[in-house]
N, C-alpha and C positions, 0 to 999 in steps of 0.2 A: 240148406238153411243159411250157411254163411254167404252163399252167392246172392240170395234174396236180400239179405241184410246189407251186403256191400252195394247192391243195386240201389237200395233205398238211401243209404248213406251218401252215395255218389250223387244221386238226383237232388237230395236236399242241399248238398254242398254247392251245387250250381246256383240254386236260388240265393244262397248266402253270398256267393261271389258276384252274382249279378247285381245284387243290392249294393255291395261294396264298390263295384266298378261304375255304377250308373246313378247312385244317389248320394255319394259321399260329399259332394260340394254343391248341393242345391241352393246354398245361400247366395250364390252368384247367378243372377237371372240370365246372364248372357250364355251360360252353359246348359241351360235347361233343354233346349232343342238338340244340342250336340249329344247330351247324355241319353235323350229319348231315342235318337238315331242309333247310338251305340247299342242300346238295349235291344232294339228291333233287329239289328244285324246279328247279334249274338244268339238271340232266341231262334231266329230263322235258320241260321247256318251251322250252329254248333250242336243243338239238342236233338236233331232228328234221326241220328244214326244208331247203330247197334251199341256204340260206346265201348267196343272190345278193347281199344288201345288204352283208354283211361282206366277201365276196370282192371286191366292187366297189371297196372302198377300196384294197386292194393292187393290184388289176388296173388301176385308174385311175392309181395312183401310178407304176406301171411305164411307162405311156404318157406320163406328164408329166415323168418324170425320166430322164435317160440312165443306163445301167447303172452308170457310174462314180460317180454321185452317190447311188445307191440303196445306202446303207451298211447294215450289219447292224443298227445301232441304229435307223435309219429304218424298215427292214423290220419290226422287232419292234414299233415304235410303231404302224405301220399295222395289224398283226395285232391289237393290243389295241383300237384304235379300231374295227376291224371287229367284234370281239366285243361291244363296248359297244353298237353299233347292233343287233346280233342280240339282245342282252338287252332293249333297248328294244322291239324287235319282239315278243319273247316276252311281255313285260308287256302290250302292247296286245292280243295275241291272247287272253291269259287273260281280260282284261276284256271283250273282244268276245264270247267264248264264254258268259260269264255273262249278259251283256246279252241275247244271242240265245236263250239256253237250248239251245245246241248240244249234241250228244251226242259227236261225234268230232272230232278235229283231228289232222291229219298221220298218219292211219291208226290212232290209238289214242284211248281215252277222253279227253275233255277233263279237264284237271287238276281243276277244281272237281267234276266228276262222280266222279272217282277218289277224292277225299278228302272228298266230300260236305259242303262248306261253301258258303254263299251269301254274296254281297257286293253292295254297291251300286256296284261299279266300272262304268265305262262310258265311252264316248267321247262327249263332249258334242256335238260337231258332228254325229255320226251320229244323235243324238237330236232334232236341231232340227226334224225333220219329223214327229216322233211326234205322233199325235193324242191329245188329252186324253181320259182316261177310256175309252181303247180305241176311241173312235169314229173311223171311217175318213173322212178328208177328203182326197181326191185333189187338191183345189185347192192343197194345201200343196206339191205336187210341181211342179217346173219344171226345165228344163235348166240355167238359171242357178244355181238353188239347188243342183242336183246337182253342178255344177262347183265351187261353193264348198266343199261338203263334201269332194269328192275332193281338191281342192288342199290343204286343211289336214289332212285325215285321212291321206292316203296319199302324195301326190306329193312333199311336202317331205322327210319323213324317209326314205322308201324309195328316192328317186331323187336328189334334189339333195343331201341330207345326206352320203351316202357320197362323192360326187364332190367336194363342197365341202371335206370333211375332207382328202381326198387333195391337193386344190389348195393348201390352206394348208400342208400338210406339204411340198409341193414348192416352197414359197416364192412361190406365186401369190396375191397379196393384192389385186390390182387389182379395184376395185368393178365396173368395166366388164366384166372377164373373168368375174367371178362372176355378173353379171346375164345375160351371154350364155349361160353354162352353165345358169343357172336357166330361161331361156326354153325351151331344148331339153328339159330334164329334167322340168319341170313338165308339159309337153305329153305327154311319154313316160309320166309317172306317171298322168296322166289316162287314157290309153289302157289302161294296166295295170289300173286299177280297173274299167274298162268290161269288160275281159276277165274279171276276177274275177266281175263281175255276171252275165255270160253263162254262165260255167262253173257258177255257183251253180245255175242253172236247167237247163242242157243238158249239164253235164259229168258224167262217170262218177264216182260217189262213191268207187269203188275206186281210180281214178286220182288224183283230186284230194284224197283223204284226209279228206273230210267230207261230210256230207249237207247239201245247200243248204236254207236256210230263209228266204231273202229275202222270198218271197211271204207266208209265214205271219207273218213279223215286221214286215210293213208297211214294208219298207225302201224308201227313195227310191233305187231302182236305175236304171241306164241303161235296162234293158228296159221298166220301167213308164213312165218319163218319155218314152222314145221312142214307146212304144205310144200314150200319151196324145196325142202330136202327130199321129198318123196315123189314129186310130180314129174311127168314126162315133159319133154321140150315143147310139144304141142300144147299141153295143159298150161305150161308157163306163159306161152304166147297169149293164150285166152285170158289168163290172170292179168297180165300186163295191160291188156285192152280194157279191163273192167275195174281193177282195184284203184281205190282212191277217187272214184267218181260218185257223184251224188244221185244220179238217176236210179230209179227203182229197178230197172232192167239190169243194170250193171251190178248192183248189190245182189240181186237174185241170182245172177250168173256166178258170182264169187261163192255164194252159199251153196249153189249146186255143185261147184268144183269141190268144195270142202266135203260135201256129202259123198261124192264119188270117191274121194281119197279116204273116206271113212275117218274123218277127223274126230267125231265123237268117240269112236272105238279107241283111236290112238290116245285121246285125252284120258279116258277112263283107265286105260293100261298104265299111262304115266302116273295117274293119281294113286293107283295101288303101289306102283314101284316107289313113288316119292314117300308114301307113308311108311313103307317098310325101311327105306333109307333113313328116314327121320328117327325111327326106333333104334336103329344101329348107331346113329350119331349121338343120340341121347345116352345110350349105354356107354359109348366110347368117351364122350367129352364132358358128361355131367356126373363124373364120379364123386365130386365133392359138393355138388349142388343137388337140391331136391329134384328128382325127376318130374315131380308133379308141376313144377314151374313150367316146364316145356310141354308136358302132356296136356295140361289145361289149355294151352294155346292150340295144340294139334286137334284136340276134340272140337274146338270152336270152328275150325276151318275144314276139317275132313268131311267130304261129301256135302258141303254147303250148297245151297241153291240161291243164295242172295248175298 
């Protein structure tokens, strides 16, 4: 019941914020077109996702504060912070789609495709493994480098950021408690990105809302890094000849190699091990924090298909 209520409150808050951001100074006719454009951008790029990051702020706050302390003012501030995080997410996705040359996002045309402009936006950490002049160099890929990319690209802002915001709003400023939460949430964020990498290759585009392009884009994904750890020298040579290339035959060959190496089996094994590890991390590091803060996150991502 609380989740449905939070969803409704969160959706309603966006309408309120949208009005505040796009209709507050309509007395100046020179700003009408600019505000109209801003409204279109926000509605198209911010509202279409699952909103897990934003909802996690209010959800975490409900676990951290007793109902008597969750005032209307505190609730409203949590909703605003949640939407701020969703807007950051929307910004990152727009840049990511341009960098990858993606066609669809969240079941609709990518924004840059819709309005036909190109930009040099991108996420620097995700480019750190890009080969110069389009030359493929799989030696740039390692599990350690992958974990670094994931930590700073995904885990901090998608997992630790929403809970940390809720903790500060609940009056929890202890560095120790924040470090404890960070240990759990960064691990969880790492697993989330691995899921994304797996779904990019094996997910149903209709369900996940986009067509995966990690292979074509020469991405340092979990699948390719894990495959490099277990494949033979001959298979590595085959992978080097096909990875990072746009033609369908090369993409199909990479997927064939993944299947020969039983990547789906390795992924599902990792998924179970990761979930068990998260349970232990929660028991170890969340002694003074409600376990439900972290379990709610875990339930959202465990065995997800989009």
